[in-house]
C-alpha positions, 0 to 999 in steps of 0.5 A: 937707204940705210943711214938716213936720218931726218932732223927738225932744223926749225919749225918749218924746215927738216934736215936730211942726212945720209951717206953719200951715194948718187942714187940717194942724191938723185932721190932727194932731188925728187922732193919738191923744195929740197936744197943742199946745205953745204955748211951742214952737209945736209939736205933741207926741205920744208916740214910740209914735205915730210911725207915725200921724204919718207916715200923716198927714204922709207927706212929713215930714222926720225929724230924725236922732235920730228914726230912731235912737229 
């Protein structure tokens, strides 16, 4: 899904942002530990689940700090 970006929230947590679509929301809900953060309007997931996020969003852009984590 185009427009998906993965950011590092802190040393243990990723933030995932994408334009709203029900298909994207449903896909994100398949990632164990994923939760919606209403304040930032992003999904949060444990850093350890990066592989699962990339399986769901293989074309996602990653912020440089994610690759270094």
